[in-house]
C-alpha positions in Angstrom: 95.6 83.5 22.1 97.5 81.2 24.5 100.3 83.7 24.8 97.9 86.5 25.8 96.3 84.3 28.4 99.7 83.3 29.7 100.7 87.0 30.1 97.4 88.0 31.8 97.9 85.0 34.2 101.4 86.1 34.9 100.4 89.7 35.5 97.6 88.5 37.8 100.0 86.2 39.7 102.6 89.0 40.2 99.9 91.4 41.1 98.5 89.1 43.8 102.0 88.4 45.1 102.5 92.1 45.6 99.4 92.4 47.7 100.0 89.3 49.7 103.7 89.5 50.2 103.3 90.5 53.8 100.8 88.0 55.1 101.5 89.0 58.7 99.8 92.3 58.0 96.5 90.4 57.3 96.4 88.7 60.7 93.7 90.1 63.0 95.7 90.3 66.2 98.2 92.7 64.7 95.5 95.1 63.6 93.9 95.2 67.0 97.3 95.6 68.7 97.9 98.7 66.6 94.4 100.0 67.6 95.1 99.1 71.3 98.4 100.9 71.2 96.9 104.0 69.6 94.0 103.9 72.1 96.5 103.7 75.0 98.4 106.6 73.6 95.2 108.7 73.3 94.2 107.8 76.9 97.7 108.7 78.2 97.7 112.0 76.4 94.2 112.7 77.6 95.2 112.1 81.2 98.3 114.2 80.8 96.4 117.2 79.2 93.5 117.1 81.6 96.0 117.1 84.5 97.6 120.2 83.1 94.3 121.9 82.5 93.2 121.2 86.1 96.5 122.6 87.4 96.0 125.7 85.3 92.5 126.2 86.7 93.8 125.7 90.3 96.6 128.2 89.7 94.3 130.7 88.2 91.8 130.4 91.1 94.6 130.9 93.6 96.0 133.9 91.9 92.5 135.5 91.6 91.9 134.9 95.3 95.3 136.4 96.3 94.7 139.4 94.1 91.2 140.0 95.6 92.5 139.8 99.2 95.5 142.0 98.4 93.2 144.6 96.9 90.9 144.6 100.0 94.0 145.0 102.3 95.2 147.9 100.2 91.8 149.6 100.6 91.9 149.0 104.3 95.5 150.3 104.6 94.6 153.4 102.6 91.5 154.3 104.6 92.8 153.1 108.0 89.8 151.7 109.7 87.3 148.8 109.5 84.3 150.9 110.1 84.5 152.7 106.8 81.8 151.7 104.3 84.3 151.5 101.5 86.6 149.1 103.5 83.6 146.9 104.3 82.5 146.9 100.7 86.0 146.0 99.5 86.1 143.1 102.0 82.7 141.9 100.9 83.7 142.1 97.3 86.9 140.1 98.0 84.9 137.4 99.8 82.4 137.3 96.9 85.3 137.0 94.4 86.9 134.1 96.4 83.5 132.3 96.7 82.8 132.6 92.9 86.3 131.6 92.0 85.9 128.4 94.1 82.6 127.7 92.4 83.9 128.4 88.9 87.0 126.3 89.4 84.9 123.4 90.7 82.6 123.6 87.7 85.5 123.8 85.3 87.3 120.9 86.8 84.1 118.8 86.7 83.8 119.7 83.0 87.4 118.6 82.4 86.7 115.3 84.2 83.6 114.7 82.1 85.5 115.4 78.9 88.3 113.0 80.0 85.7 110.3 80.8 84.0 110.9 77.4 87.3 110.5 75.5 88.2 107.4 77.4 84.7 105.9 76.7 85.0 106.7 73.0 88.4 105.1 72.8 87.2 102.0 74.7 84.2 101.7 72.3 86.5 101.9 69.2 88.8 99.3 70.7 85.9 97.0 71.4 84.5 97.5 67.9 87.9 96.5 66.4 88.3 93.4 68.6 
């Protein structure tokens, strides 16, 4: 009976030693530093990606505006005069496309900013919860 108790105690001691071999891993500051580092990485990646997305939206808007204006100029060149109803319609359409592209780009960039703010808020809340 004493031998069995001795072996169970030895196994428990070895088992406990395996779990507590790295006592630095149990200290609270290290865990929060890991969370802070991950949070900073998430924030950095979010800033990077939202910047790329906003640049993409701007580039798309500019390309759309150039195409609309070029198409209106081609219609004018093909028909020759400004008094033609088709030329005036092409110019109105180009102006409408430019206006809508500005509005759509503005709304899209605002949505990107809102998403970025939401992610940053969530990361801050998680970091605060771990502190």
